[in-house]
KESE-918722 format. One record per residue: x, y, z of N, C-alpha, C, O in turn; residue in one letter. Coordinates in Angstrom, 1 decimal, padded with zeros to 4 digits. Last residue first. Layout:
[site [X, Y, Z], [X, Y, Z], [X, Y, Z], [X, Y, Z], 'A']
...
//
This chain:
[site [039.4, 095.1, 122.9], [039.4, 093.7, 123.0], [038.1, 093.1, 123.7], [038.0, 091.9, 123.8], 'X']
[site [039.3, 097.8, 123.3], [038.7, 097.3, 122.0], [038.6, 095.8, 122.1], [037.8, 095.2, 121.4], 'X']
[site [040.6, 098.3, 125.6], [039.2, 098.5, 125.6], [038.5, 097.9, 124.4], [037.3, 097.6, 124.4], 'X']
[site [043.3, 097.9, 124.9], [042.7, 097.0, 125.9], [041.2, 097.1, 125.8], [040.5, 096.1, 126.0], 'X']
[site [043.8, 100.0, 123.2], [043.8, 098.7, 122.6], [043.1, 097.7, 123.6], [042.5, 096.8, 123.1], 'X']
[site [043.5, 102.1, 125.0], [042.6, 102.0, 123.9], [042.6, 100.6, 123.4], [041.5, 100.1, 123.0], 'X']
[site [045.7, 101.6, 126.7], [044.4, 101.5, 127.3], [043.3, 101.4, 126.2], [042.4, 100.7, 126.3], 'X']
[site [047.8, 102.1, 124.9], [047.7, 100.8, 125.5], [046.3, 100.6, 126.0], [045.7, 099.5, 125.9], 'X']
[site [047.5, 104.8, 124.3], [047.3, 103.8, 123.2], [047.1, 102.4, 123.8], [046.3, 101.6, 123.3], 'X']
[site [048.1, 105.9, 126.8], [046.8, 106.1, 126.2], [046.5, 105.0, 125.1], [045.4, 104.5, 125.1], 'X']
[site [050.8, 105.2, 127.1], [049.8, 104.7, 128.0], [048.4, 104.8, 127.5], [047.6, 103.9, 127.7], 'X']
[site [052.5, 104.2, 124.1], [052.1, 105.2, 125.0], [051.0, 104.7, 125.9], [050.2, 103.8, 125.5], 'X']
[site [054.4, 101.2, 123.8], [053.3, 102.1, 123.4], [053.0, 103.1, 124.5], [053.1, 102.8, 125.7], 'X']
[site [058.0, 101.2, 124.0], [056.7, 100.8, 124.5], [055.6, 101.7, 124.0], [055.9, 102.9, 123.9], 'X']
[site [060.1, 100.7, 121.1], [059.7, 101.6, 122.2], [058.3, 101.2, 122.7], [057.4, 100.8, 121.8], 'X']
[site [061.9, 097.7, 120.5], [060.8, 098.6, 120.1], [060.4, 099.5, 121.3], [060.4, 099.0, 122.5], 'X']
[site [065.4, 097.6, 121.0], [064.1, 097.2, 121.3], [063.1, 098.2, 120.8], [063.4, 099.4, 120.7], 'X']
[site [068.5, 096.4, 119.9], [067.6, 097.6, 119.7], [066.1, 097.1, 119.9], [065.7, 096.2, 119.2], 'X']
[site [071.0, 095.2, 121.9], [069.8, 094.9, 121.2], [069.0, 096.2, 121.1], [068.7, 096.8, 122.1], 'X']
[site [074.3, 094.2, 122.5], [073.4, 095.4, 122.3], [072.3, 095.0, 121.4], [072.5, 094.6, 120.3], 'X']
[site [074.7, 091.6, 124.8], [074.7, 092.0, 123.4], [073.8, 093.2, 123.3], [072.7, 093.2, 123.8], 'X']
[site [076.6, 091.8, 127.8], [075.3, 091.8, 127.2], [075.4, 092.3, 125.7], [076.2, 093.2, 125.4], 'X']
[site [078.4, 090.1, 130.4], [078.4, 090.9, 129.2], [077.0, 090.7, 128.5], [076.3, 089.7, 128.6], 'X']
[site [078.4, 088.5, 132.6], [077.7, 089.8, 132.8], [077.7, 090.6, 131.5], [077.1, 091.6, 131.5], 'X']
[site [081.4, 087.0, 131.8], [080.3, 087.0, 132.7], [079.7, 088.4, 132.9], [080.4, 089.3, 133.2], 'X']
[site [082.1, 087.8, 128.3], [082.5, 087.5, 129.7], [081.3, 087.5, 130.6], [080.2, 087.9, 130.1], 'X']
[site [082.6, 087.0, 124.9], [081.7, 087.3, 126.0], [082.3, 086.9, 127.3], [083.1, 085.9, 127.4], 'X']
[site [085.0, 088.7, 122.9], [084.6, 087.5, 123.6], [083.7, 087.8, 124.8], [083.9, 088.8, 125.5], 'X']
[site [085.2, 089.9, 119.8], [084.8, 090.3, 121.1], [084.3, 089.1, 121.8], [083.3, 088.5, 121.4], 'X']
[site [088.2, 089.8, 117.7], [086.9, 089.3, 118.1], [086.5, 089.9, 119.5], [087.4, 090.3, 120.3], 'X']
[site [090.2, 090.3, 114.8], [090.0, 090.4, 116.2], [088.5, 089.9, 116.5], [087.8, 089.7, 115.5], 'X']
[site [090.8, 089.1, 112.3], [091.6, 090.2, 112.8], [091.5, 090.4, 114.3], [092.5, 090.5, 115.0], 'X']
[site [091.0, 085.9, 110.7], [090.4, 086.8, 111.7], [091.4, 087.9, 112.1], [092.6, 087.7, 112.2], 'X']
[site [090.6, 085.2, 107.2], [091.5, 085.3, 108.4], [090.9, 086.3, 109.4], [090.4, 087.3, 109.0], 'X']
[site [089.2, 085.2, 104.9], [088.6, 084.5, 106.1], [089.4, 084.6, 107.4], [089.0, 084.1, 108.4], 'X']
[site [090.8, 086.2, 103.0], [089.6, 087.0, 103.4], [089.0, 086.4, 104.7], [088.3, 087.2, 105.4], 'X']
[site [094.3, 085.9, 103.3], [093.0, 085.3, 103.1], [091.9, 086.1, 103.7], [092.0, 086.6, 104.8], 'X']
[site [096.2, 088.8, 102.3], [095.9, 087.7, 103.2], [094.5, 087.2, 102.9], [093.7, 087.9, 102.3], 'X']
[site [096.4, 091.1, 100.7], [096.6, 089.8, 100.1], [096.4, 088.6, 101.0], [096.5, 087.5, 100.5], 'X']
[site [094.8, 094.1, 100.1], [095.1, 093.2, 101.2], [095.3, 091.8, 100.5], [094.4, 091.3, 099.8], 'X']
[site [096.1, 096.8, 098.4], [095.4, 095.5, 098.2], [095.8, 094.6, 099.3], [097.0, 094.3, 099.5], 'X']
[site [095.8, 100.3, 098.6], [096.4, 099.1, 099.0], [095.5, 097.9, 098.8], [094.3, 098.0, 098.9], 'X']
[site [094.4, 102.7, 098.3], [095.6, 102.5, 097.4], [096.4, 101.2, 097.8], [097.5, 101.0, 097.3], 'X']
[site [092.9, 102.5, 101.4], [093.2, 103.3, 100.2], [094.5, 103.0, 099.6], [095.5, 103.0, 100.2], 'X']
[site [091.7, 099.4, 102.4], [092.6, 100.5, 102.7], [092.9, 101.2, 101.4], [093.1, 100.6, 100.3], 'X']
[site [089.3, 097.4, 104.0], [089.8, 098.0, 102.8], [090.6, 099.2, 103.2], [090.3, 099.9, 104.1], 'X']
[site [087.8, 094.4, 105.4], [088.7, 095.6, 105.5], [089.1, 096.1, 104.1], [089.1, 095.3, 103.1], 'X']
[site [086.5, 092.1, 105.5], [085.7, 093.3, 105.8], [086.5, 094.5, 105.7], [086.0, 095.6, 105.9], 'X']
[site [088.3, 090.0, 105.1], [087.4, 090.4, 104.0], [086.6, 091.6, 104.2], [086.0, 092.2, 103.3], 'X']
[site [089.4, 089.6, 107.6], [090.2, 090.4, 106.6], [089.3, 090.9, 105.5], [089.5, 092.0, 105.0], 'X']
[site [086.9, 090.0, 110.1], [087.7, 089.2, 109.2], [088.4, 090.2, 108.2], [088.0, 091.3, 108.0], 'X']
[site [085.9, 090.2, 113.5], [086.2, 090.9, 112.3], [087.2, 090.1, 111.4], [088.2, 089.6, 111.9], 'X']
[site [083.2, 088.6, 115.1], [084.6, 088.5, 114.7], [084.8, 089.4, 113.5], [084.0, 089.3, 112.5], 'X']
[site [081.0, 088.8, 118.0], [081.3, 089.0, 116.6], [082.9, 089.0, 116.4], [083.7, 089.3, 117.3], 'X']
[site [080.5, 088.6, 120.7], [080.3, 087.4, 119.9], [080.6, 087.6, 118.4], [080.5, 086.6, 117.6], 'X']
[site [079.5, 091.9, 121.0], [079.9, 090.7, 121.7], [079.5, 089.5, 120.8], [078.4, 089.4, 120.3], 'X']
[site [080.4, 093.9, 118.1], [079.6, 093.6, 119.3], [080.1, 092.2, 119.9], [080.9, 091.5, 119.3], 'X']
[site [081.9, 096.7, 116.6], [082.0, 095.2, 116.9], [081.3, 094.9, 118.2], [081.6, 095.5, 119.2], 'X']
[site [082.0, 099.3, 116.0], [080.7, 098.7, 115.9], [080.8, 097.2, 116.1], [079.8, 096.5, 115.9], 'X']
[site [084.8, 100.0, 116.5], [083.7, 100.7, 117.2], [082.4, 099.9, 117.2], [081.7, 099.7, 118.2], 'X']
[site [087.1, 099.4, 115.3], [086.4, 098.3, 115.9], [085.1, 098.8, 116.7], [084.5, 098.0, 117.4], 'X']
[site [089.1, 100.2, 112.6], [088.0, 100.7, 113.5], [087.1, 099.5, 114.0], [086.5, 098.9, 113.2], 'X']
[site [092.4, 100.0, 112.1], [091.2, 099.2, 112.0], [090.2, 099.7, 113.0], [090.5, 099.6, 114.2], 'X']
[site [095.2, 101.2, 110.4], [094.2, 101.5, 111.4], [092.9, 100.7, 111.1], [092.4, 100.7, 110.0], 'X']
[site [098.3, 100.0, 109.9], [097.0, 099.9, 109.3], [095.9, 100.1, 110.4], [095.8, 099.2, 111.3], 'X']
[site [101.3, 102.0, 109.8], [100.4, 101.0, 110.4], [099.1, 101.0, 109.7], [098.8, 102.0, 109.0], 'X']
[site [102.8, 103.5, 108.1], [103.5, 102.9, 109.2], [102.7, 101.8, 109.9], [103.2, 100.9, 110.4], 'X']
[site [101.9, 102.7, 104.6], [101.8, 103.4, 105.9], [102.6, 102.8, 107.0], [103.1, 101.7, 106.8], 'X']
[site [102.7, 103.1, 101.2], [102.8, 102.3, 102.4], [102.8, 103.1, 103.7], [103.5, 104.0, 103.8], 'X']
[site [102.8, 104.7, 099.0], [101.5, 104.5, 099.6], [101.5, 103.7, 100.9], [100.5, 103.5, 101.6], 'X']
[site [105.3, 104.5, 098.0], [104.9, 105.8, 098.4], [103.6, 105.8, 099.1], [103.2, 106.7, 099.9], 'X']
[site [105.4, 101.8, 097.1], [106.2, 102.2, 098.3], [105.7, 103.6, 098.8], [105.6, 103.7, 100.0], 'X']
[site [102.3, 100.5, 096.1], [103.5, 101.2, 095.8], [104.1, 101.7, 097.1], [103.4, 102.0, 098.1], 'X']
[site [101.1, 097.3, 097.3], [100.9, 098.6, 096.8], [102.3, 099.3, 096.5], [103.3, 098.6, 096.6], 'X']
[site [099.6, 094.9, 099.4], [100.4, 095.2, 098.1], [100.1, 096.6, 097.6], [098.9, 097.0, 097.6], 'X']
[site [100.0, 093.6, 102.7], [099.3, 094.4, 101.7], [100.2, 094.6, 100.5], [101.5, 094.6, 100.6], 'X']
[site [099.4, 091.5, 105.3], [100.2, 091.7, 104.1], [099.4, 092.5, 103.1], [098.3, 092.1, 102.8], 'X']
[site [099.1, 092.6, 108.7], [098.5, 092.2, 107.4], [099.4, 092.4, 106.3], [100.2, 093.4, 106.3], 'X']
[site [099.7, 091.6, 112.1], [100.1, 092.3, 110.9], [099.2, 091.8, 109.7], [098.6, 090.7, 109.8], 'X']
[site [098.5, 090.4, 114.2], [099.3, 091.5, 114.5], [099.7, 092.3, 113.2], [099.9, 093.5, 113.3], 'X']
[site [095.3, 088.9, 114.9], [096.4, 089.2, 114.0], [097.2, 090.4, 114.3], [096.6, 091.4, 114.7], 'X']
[site [093.6, 088.9, 117.0], [093.9, 087.6, 116.4], [095.0, 087.8, 115.4], [095.7, 086.8, 115.1], 'X']
[site [092.6, 090.4, 120.1], [093.3, 090.5, 118.9], [093.7, 089.1, 118.3], [094.1, 088.3, 119.1], 'X']
[site [089.7, 090.6, 121.8], [090.8, 089.7, 121.6], [091.4, 089.9, 120.2], [090.8, 089.5, 119.2], 'X']
[site [088.0, 092.4, 124.1], [088.5, 092.5, 122.8], [089.7, 091.6, 122.7], [090.7, 091.8, 123.4], 'X']
[site [085.3, 091.3, 126.0], [086.7, 091.5, 126.0], [087.2, 091.4, 124.5], [086.8, 090.5, 123.8], 'X']
[site [082.2, 092.8, 127.2], [083.0, 091.8, 126.5], [084.4, 092.2, 126.5], [084.8, 093.3, 127.0], 'X']
[site [080.6, 094.9, 128.2], [081.2, 094.0, 129.2], [082.1, 092.9, 128.5], [082.7, 092.1, 129.3], 'X']
[site [079.7, 096.7, 126.5], [078.7, 095.8, 127.1], [079.3, 094.8, 128.0], [078.6, 094.0, 128.6], 'X']
[site [082.0, 097.9, 125.6], [081.1, 098.7, 126.4], [080.1, 097.8, 127.1], [079.6, 098.1, 128.3], 'X']
[site [082.8, 095.8, 124.0], [083.6, 096.1, 125.2], [082.8, 096.9, 126.2], [082.8, 096.7, 127.4], 'X']
[site [080.9, 096.0, 122.0], [081.0, 094.8, 122.8], [081.8, 094.9, 124.0], [081.5, 094.3, 125.1], 'X']
[site [081.5, 098.4, 120.8], [080.2, 098.3, 121.5], [080.3, 097.0, 122.4], [079.7, 097.1, 123.5], 'X']
[site [084.9, 099.6, 121.2], [083.9, 098.6, 120.7], [082.7, 098.6, 121.5], [082.7, 098.6, 122.8], 'X']
[site [086.2, 102.4, 120.6], [085.7, 101.8, 121.8], [084.6, 100.9, 121.4], [083.5, 101.3, 121.2], 'X']
[site [089.1, 102.7, 118.4], [087.7, 102.8, 118.7], [087.4, 102.0, 120.0], [088.1, 101.1, 120.4], 'X']
[site [091.4, 100.5, 116.6], [091.0, 101.8, 117.1], [089.5, 101.9, 117.4], [088.7, 101.1, 116.8], 'X']
[site [094.3, 098.5, 116.3], [092.8, 098.6, 116.5], [092.5, 099.9, 117.2], [093.1, 100.3, 118.1], 'X']
[site [096.7, 098.4, 113.9], [096.4, 099.1, 115.1], [094.8, 099.2, 115.3], [094.2, 099.8, 114.4], 'X']
[site [098.9, 096.1, 112.5], [097.6, 096.5, 112.6], [097.4, 097.3, 113.9], [098.0, 096.9, 115.0], 'X']
[site [102.0, 096.4, 110.5], [101.3, 096.2, 111.8], [099.8, 096.7, 111.8], [099.5, 097.7, 111.1], 'X']
[site [102.4, 094.7, 107.4], [102.3, 096.0, 108.1], [101.5, 095.8, 109.4], [100.5, 095.1, 109.4], 'X']
[site [104.3, 093.1, 105.1], [103.4, 092.9, 106.2], [103.5, 094.1, 107.1], [104.6, 094.5, 107.6], 'X']
[site [104.2, 093.9, 101.6], [104.8, 094.0, 102.9], [103.8, 093.7, 104.0], [102.6, 094.0, 103.8], 'X']
[site [105.0, 093.9, 098.2], [104.1, 093.3, 099.2], [104.9, 093.4, 100.6], [106.0, 092.9, 100.7], 'X']
[site [104.9, 096.5, 095.7], [105.6, 095.6, 096.6], [104.6, 095.1, 097.6], [103.6, 095.6, 097.8], 'X']
[site [104.6, 097.7, 092.3], [104.1, 097.4, 093.7], [105.0, 096.4, 094.4], [105.6, 095.6, 093.8], 'X']
[site [106.7, 100.1, 090.7], [106.2, 098.7, 090.7], [105.7, 098.4, 092.2], [106.4, 098.8, 093.1], 'X']
[site [107.9, 102.5, 090.7], [106.8, 102.4, 089.8], [106.2, 100.9, 089.7], [105.5, 100.6, 088.8], 'X']
[site [110.1, 102.5, 092.4], [109.0, 103.3, 092.8], [107.7, 103.0, 091.9], [106.6, 103.1, 092.4], 'X']
[site [111.5, 099.2, 093.2], [111.5, 100.4, 092.4], [110.1, 101.2, 092.6], [109.1, 100.5, 092.9], 'X']
[site [113.5, 097.4, 095.6], [112.2, 097.8, 094.9], [112.4, 099.0, 094.1], [113.4, 099.8, 094.2], 'X']
[site [115.3, 094.6, 096.6], [115.4, 095.9, 096.0], [114.1, 096.2, 095.3], [113.6, 095.5, 094.4], 'X']
[site [115.2, 093.0, 099.7], [114.6, 093.0, 098.3], [114.6, 094.4, 097.8], [114.1, 095.4, 098.4], 'X']
[site [117.5, 091.3, 101.7], [116.9, 092.6, 101.3], [116.4, 092.5, 099.9], [117.1, 092.0, 099.0], 'X']
[site [118.0, 089.0, 104.2], [117.6, 089.1, 102.7], [116.9, 090.5, 102.5], [115.9, 090.7, 103.1], 'X']
[site [120.6, 088.1, 106.4], [119.5, 089.1, 106.0], [119.2, 089.0, 104.5], [120.2, 088.9, 103.7], 'X']
[site [121.6, 085.9, 109.0], [121.6, 086.3, 107.6], [120.4, 087.2, 107.3], [119.3, 087.0, 107.9], 'X']
[site [121.6, 085.8, 111.8], [122.6, 085.1, 111.1], [122.7, 085.5, 109.6], [123.8, 085.5, 109.1], 'X']
[site [120.9, 087.5, 114.8], [120.7, 087.4, 113.4], [121.9, 086.8, 112.7], [123.0, 087.1, 113.0], 'X']
[site [120.4, 085.5, 117.8], [121.1, 086.6, 117.1], [120.9, 086.4, 115.6], [120.8, 085.3, 115.1], 'X']
[site [119.4, 083.5, 119.3], [118.5, 084.4, 118.7], [119.1, 085.6, 118.0], [118.5, 086.6, 117.7], 'X']
[site [120.9, 081.5, 120.5], [121.2, 082.9, 121.0], [120.2, 083.9, 120.4], [120.1, 085.0, 120.9], 'X']
[site [119.5, 079.3, 119.3], [119.8, 079.3, 120.7], [119.9, 080.8, 121.2], [119.3, 081.2, 122.1], 'X']
[site [119.2, 079.5, 116.5], [118.2, 078.9, 117.3], [118.3, 079.0, 118.8], [117.4, 078.8, 119.5], 'X']
[site [119.8, 082.7, 115.0], [120.4, 081.5, 115.6], [119.4, 080.9, 116.5], [118.7, 081.6, 117.3], 'X']
[site [117.7, 083.6, 112.2], [118.2, 083.8, 113.5], [118.8, 082.5, 114.0], [118.5, 081.4, 113.6], 'X']
[site [117.3, 085.3, 109.2], [117.6, 084.0, 109.8], [118.2, 084.3, 111.1], [119.2, 085.0, 111.3], 'X']
[site [114.8, 087.3, 107.7], [115.9, 087.2, 108.7], [116.1, 085.8, 109.2], [115.1, 085.2, 109.7], 'X']
[site [113.6, 088.8, 104.8], [113.7, 087.7, 105.6], [114.9, 087.8, 106.5], [115.9, 088.4, 106.1], 'X']
[site [113.2, 091.4, 103.6], [112.3, 090.3, 103.3], [112.4, 089.1, 104.2], [111.4, 088.4, 104.5], 'X']
[site [113.2, 094.7, 104.0], [113.7, 093.5, 104.6], [112.7, 092.4, 104.4], [111.6, 092.4, 104.9], 'X']
[site [113.5, 096.6, 101.0], [112.7, 096.2, 102.2], [113.4, 094.9, 102.7], [114.0, 094.1, 102.0], 'X']
[site [115.4, 099.3, 099.5], [115.1, 097.9, 099.8], [114.1, 097.8, 100.9], [113.8, 098.8, 101.6], 'X']
[site [117.4, 101.1, 097.4], [116.1, 101.2, 098.1], [115.6, 099.8, 098.3], [115.3, 099.1, 097.3], 'X']
[site [120.8, 101.8, 097.9], [119.8, 100.9, 097.3], [118.5, 101.0, 098.1], [118.5, 101.0, 099.4], 'X']
[site [123.3, 104.1, 097.3], [122.1, 103.8, 098.1], [121.2, 102.9, 097.3], [120.8, 103.2, 096.1], 'X']
[site [126.8, 103.8, 097.5], [125.7, 103.8, 096.6], [124.4, 103.4, 097.4], [124.5, 102.4, 098.2], 'X']
[site [128.9, 103.5, 099.4], [128.6, 104.8, 098.8], [127.4, 104.9, 097.9], [127.0, 106.0, 097.6], 'X']
[site [128.8, 100.7, 100.0], [130.1, 101.3, 099.4], [129.7, 102.7, 098.7], [130.2, 102.9, 097.6], 'X']
[site [125.6, 101.0, 100.3], [126.6, 100.0, 100.1], [127.8, 100.6, 099.3], [127.7, 100.9, 098.1], 'X']
[site [122.9, 101.9, 102.2], [124.1, 102.4, 101.5], [125.2, 101.4, 101.5], [125.7, 100.9, 102.5], 'X']
[site [119.6, 101.5, 102.0], [120.8, 100.7, 102.3], [122.0, 101.3, 101.5], [122.0, 101.1, 100.3], 'X']
[site [116.8, 102.6, 103.2], [117.8, 103.1, 102.3], [119.1, 102.5, 102.7], [119.8, 102.9, 103.7], 'X']
[site [113.8, 100.8, 103.6], [115.2, 101.0, 104.0], [116.0, 101.6, 102.8], [116.0, 101.2, 101.7], 'X']
[site [110.7, 101.1, 105.1], [111.4, 101.2, 103.9], [112.9, 101.5, 104.2], [113.1, 102.3, 105.1], 'X']
[site [109.9, 099.1, 108.1], [110.4, 100.3, 107.4], [110.7, 100.1, 105.9], [110.9, 098.9, 105.5], 'X']
[site [107.7, 098.5, 110.8], [108.3, 098.0, 109.5], [108.7, 099.3, 108.7], [108.1, 100.3, 108.8], 'X']
[site [107.6, 097.8, 114.3], [107.5, 098.7, 113.2], [108.2, 098.0, 111.9], [109.0, 097.1, 112.0], 'X']
[site [108.2, 096.3, 116.5], [107.0, 095.9, 115.7], [106.9, 096.7, 114.4], [106.2, 096.3, 113.5], 'X']
[site [111.6, 095.6, 117.1], [110.5, 096.6, 117.0], [109.4, 096.0, 116.2], [109.7, 095.2, 115.3], 'X']
[site [114.4, 094.8, 116.5], [113.7, 094.7, 117.8], [112.6, 095.7, 117.9], [112.7, 096.6, 118.7], 'X']
[site [115.3, 095.5, 113.9], [114.8, 094.2, 114.2], [114.0, 094.0, 115.5], [113.0, 093.3, 115.5], 'X']
[site [116.1, 098.2, 113.9], [115.4, 097.6, 112.8], [114.7, 096.3, 113.1], [113.6, 096.1, 112.7], 'X']
[site [117.6, 098.7, 116.1], [116.4, 099.4, 116.0], [115.5, 099.0, 114.8], [114.4, 099.4, 114.6], 'X']
[site [119.8, 096.8, 115.6], [118.9, 096.7, 116.8], [117.6, 097.4, 116.6], [116.5, 096.9, 116.9], 'X']
[site [121.6, 097.0, 113.6], [120.3, 096.4, 113.3], [119.3, 096.4, 114.5], [118.2, 096.0, 114.3], 'X']
[site [124.0, 097.9, 114.3], [123.2, 098.9, 113.5], [121.8, 098.3, 113.3], [120.9, 099.0, 112.8], 'X']
[site [125.3, 095.8, 115.4], [124.8, 096.8, 116.3], [123.9, 097.8, 115.6], [123.0, 098.4, 116.3], 'X']
[site [126.1, 094.3, 113.2], [125.0, 093.8, 114.0], [124.4, 094.9, 114.9], [123.2, 094.9, 115.1], 'X']
[site [126.7, 095.8, 110.1], [127.1, 095.7, 111.5], [125.9, 095.3, 112.3], [124.9, 095.9, 112.2], 'X']
[site [126.3, 093.7, 107.2], [125.9, 094.9, 108.0], [126.3, 094.7, 109.4], [126.3, 093.6, 110.0], 'X']
[site [127.5, 092.8, 103.9], [127.4, 092.6, 105.4], [127.0, 093.9, 106.1], [127.3, 094.9, 105.6], 'X']
[site [126.7, 091.3, 100.7], [127.2, 092.3, 101.6], [127.1, 091.9, 103.1], [126.7, 090.8, 103.4], 'X']
[site [126.2, 090.7, 097.4], [126.5, 090.1, 098.7], [127.2, 091.1, 099.5], [128.1, 091.8, 099.1], 'X']
[site [123.7, 091.5, 095.2], [124.8, 092.0, 095.9], [125.0, 091.3, 097.2], [124.1, 091.3, 098.1], 'X']
[site [122.4, 090.7, 092.0], [122.5, 090.4, 093.4], [123.8, 091.0, 094.0], [124.8, 091.0, 093.3], 'X']
[site [121.4, 093.3, 089.6], [122.3, 092.2, 090.1], [122.2, 092.0, 091.6], [122.0, 092.9, 092.3], 'X']
[site [117.8, 093.9, 089.3], [119.2, 094.2, 089.1], [120.1, 093.0, 089.6], [119.6, 092.0, 090.0], 'X']
[site [115.4, 093.3, 090.7], [115.6, 094.5, 089.9], [117.0, 094.9, 089.7], [117.4, 096.0, 089.9], 'X']
[site [116.7, 091.4, 093.4], [115.6, 092.0, 092.7], [115.9, 093.2, 091.9], [116.7, 094.1, 092.4], 'X']
[site [118.7, 091.5, 096.4], [118.3, 090.9, 095.2], [117.0, 091.7, 094.6], [116.4, 092.4, 095.3], 'X']
[site [121.3, 091.4, 098.7], [120.3, 092.3, 098.1], [120.0, 091.7, 096.7], [120.9, 091.4, 095.9], 'X']
[site [122.2, 089.6, 101.6], [122.1, 089.7, 100.2], [121.0, 090.7, 099.7], [120.0, 090.8, 100.4], 'X']
[site [124.6, 089.4, 104.3], [123.3, 089.8, 103.7], [123.4, 089.7, 102.2], [124.4, 089.6, 101.6], 'X']
[site [126.0, 088.7, 107.5], [126.0, 088.5, 106.1], [124.6, 088.9, 105.6], [123.6, 088.6, 106.2], 'X']
[site [126.8, 090.9, 110.1], [125.8, 089.9, 109.7], [125.8, 089.9, 108.1], [125.6, 090.9, 107.5], 'X']
[site [129.6, 091.4, 112.4], [128.8, 091.7, 111.2], [127.9, 090.6, 110.7], [128.2, 089.4, 111.0], 'X']
[site [131.3, 090.8, 114.4], [130.2, 091.6, 114.7], [129.4, 092.1, 113.5], [128.7, 093.1, 113.5], 'X']
[site [133.3, 089.0, 113.9], [133.7, 090.4, 113.8], [132.5, 091.4, 114.1], [132.6, 092.6, 113.9], 'X']
[site [131.9, 086.7, 113.8], [132.8, 086.9, 115.0], [133.3, 088.3, 115.0], [133.7, 088.8, 116.1], 'X']
[site [130.7, 087.1, 111.3], [129.9, 087.1, 112.6], [130.7, 087.3, 113.8], [130.3, 088.0, 114.7], 'X']
[site [132.9, 086.8, 109.6], [132.2, 088.0, 109.7], [131.4, 088.2, 111.0], [131.3, 089.2, 111.6], 'X']
[site [133.4, 084.0, 110.1], [134.4, 085.0, 110.4], [133.8, 086.4, 110.6], [134.1, 087.2, 111.5], 'X']
[site [131.1, 082.9, 109.0], [131.4, 082.7, 110.4], [132.4, 083.8, 110.9], [132.3, 084.3, 112.0], 'X']
[site [131.5, 083.6, 106.3], [130.3, 084.1, 107.0], [130.6, 084.0, 108.5], [130.2, 084.9, 109.3], 'X']
[site [133.8, 082.1, 105.7], [133.8, 083.6, 105.6], [132.7, 084.2, 106.4], [132.9, 085.2, 107.1], 'X']
[site [132.9, 079.5, 106.0], [134.0, 080.0, 106.9], [134.0, 081.5, 106.9], [134.3, 082.1, 107.9], 'X']
[site [130.6, 079.3, 104.1], [130.5, 079.2, 105.5], [131.6, 079.8, 106.3], [131.4, 080.6, 107.2], 'X']
[site [130.5, 081.9, 101.5], [130.7, 080.6, 102.0], [130.7, 080.5, 103.5], [130.8, 081.6, 104.2], 'X']
[site [132.3, 084.3, 099.5], [131.1, 083.8, 100.1], [131.4, 082.4, 100.7], [132.4, 081.8, 100.3], 'X']
[site [134.1, 087.4, 099.1], [134.0, 085.9, 099.1], [132.8, 085.5, 099.8], [132.3, 086.2, 100.7], 'X']
[site [133.7, 090.1, 099.2], [134.3, 089.6, 098.0], [134.1, 088.0, 097.9], [134.1, 087.5, 096.8], 'X']
[site [131.0, 092.1, 100.2], [132.0, 091.1, 100.6], [132.4, 090.4, 099.3], [131.6, 090.1, 098.5], 'X']
[site [130.3, 095.6, 100.9], [130.3, 094.4, 100.0], [131.3, 093.4, 100.5], [132.3, 093.8, 101.1], 'X']
[site [128.6, 096.8, 103.7], [129.9, 096.7, 103.0], [129.8, 095.5, 102.1], [129.3, 094.4, 102.5], 'X']
[site [126.1, 099.2, 104.7], [126.6, 097.9, 104.5], [127.9, 097.9, 103.7], [128.2, 098.9, 103.1], 'X']
[site [123.9, 101.2, 106.7], [125.1, 101.1, 105.9], [125.5, 099.6, 105.8], [125.4, 098.8, 106.8], 'X']
[site [120.6, 102.6, 106.6], [121.5, 101.6, 107.1], [122.7, 101.5, 106.1], [122.6, 101.7, 104.9], 'X']
[site [117.7, 104.3, 107.6], [119.0, 104.4, 107.0], [120.0, 103.4, 107.5], [120.2, 103.3, 108.8], 'X']
[site [114.3, 103.8, 107.1], [115.4, 103.5, 108.0], [116.7, 103.5, 107.2], [116.9, 102.9, 106.1], 'X']
[site [111.5, 105.8, 106.8], [112.6, 105.2, 106.1], [113.8, 105.0, 107.1], [114.1, 105.9, 107.9], 'X']
[site [108.0, 105.2, 107.5], [109.3, 105.8, 107.7], [110.4, 105.1, 107.0], [110.3, 103.9, 106.6], 'X']
[site [105.1, 105.4, 105.4], [106.0, 104.6, 106.1], [107.4, 105.3, 106.3], [107.9, 105.9, 105.3], 'X']
[site [102.9, 108.2, 106.0], [103.7, 107.4, 105.0], [104.8, 106.6, 105.8], [105.3, 107.2, 106.8], 'X']
[site [100.0, 108.0, 108.0], [101.3, 108.5, 107.8], [102.0, 107.6, 106.8], [101.9, 106.4, 106.9], 'X']
[site [096.6, 108.2, 106.7], [097.7, 107.5, 107.3], [099.0, 108.2, 107.0], [099.2, 108.8, 106.0], 'X']
[site [093.3, 109.2, 107.1], [094.6, 109.5, 106.6], [095.7, 108.9, 107.4], [095.7, 108.9, 108.6], 'X']
[site [090.9, 106.4, 107.5], [091.4, 107.8, 107.8], [092.8, 108.0, 107.2], [093.5, 107.0, 106.8], 'X']
[site [089.5, 104.2, 107.2], [090.2, 104.7, 106.0], [090.7, 106.1, 106.2], [090.8, 106.9, 105.2], 'X']
[site [089.1, 101.3, 109.1], [089.2, 102.7, 109.1], [090.0, 103.1, 107.8], [091.0, 102.5, 107.4], 'X']
[site [086.9, 098.6, 108.3], [088.2, 099.2, 108.6], [088.1, 100.7, 108.6], [087.1, 101.3, 108.1], 'X']
[site [083.9, 097.6, 110.1], [084.7, 097.8, 108.9], [086.0, 098.5, 109.3], [086.2, 098.8, 110.4], 'X']
[site [081.1, 095.6, 111.3], [082.4, 096.4, 111.5], [083.1, 096.5, 110.2], [082.9, 095.7, 109.3], 'X']
[site [077.7, 096.3, 110.3], [078.9, 095.4, 110.3], [080.1, 096.2, 110.6], [080.2, 097.3, 110.1], 'X']
//
């Protein structure tokens, strides 16, 4: 059966970001900040909530990427260790309207959606099938120090017609929190694809003749 890869993973990268506290809240103030090129944000969890804003130009490398980061958010000179929990986008322009940052502590687990990277040359692909990814990320729970940049999934033993499910995966020091029946990827049959079958070796010529003479 196919299984996940448990090879050594790189620890998740840290993204450095600066923010400024805002003294007033509400619609008019938020709109004014956006016109000034800033995005309203909130920091919550493990302490007091902090209302702040971030320069929109500083968010490009954080938002327009499949990568996920641990974030060191500097607010008026103090660094908060956070993860990006939610982003609200404008329905037409797709510009960020609001950010939710969750403050984490090193000795308590956090839950993050991490990109999946399929690895290996699947048997089903070698037989002519097509590898179809079904999930881009998995939500995992663990300590910040154990969070990787990506989750490697070995598809080498996946055959034509087979589907890899979340329940078949395991990662060191991490708990997968998505449903076990969720599909990760599958090998779809194409014209000319063959399922790998192990056949019995034919009997030696002498053995075959002996069996025939006994009948």
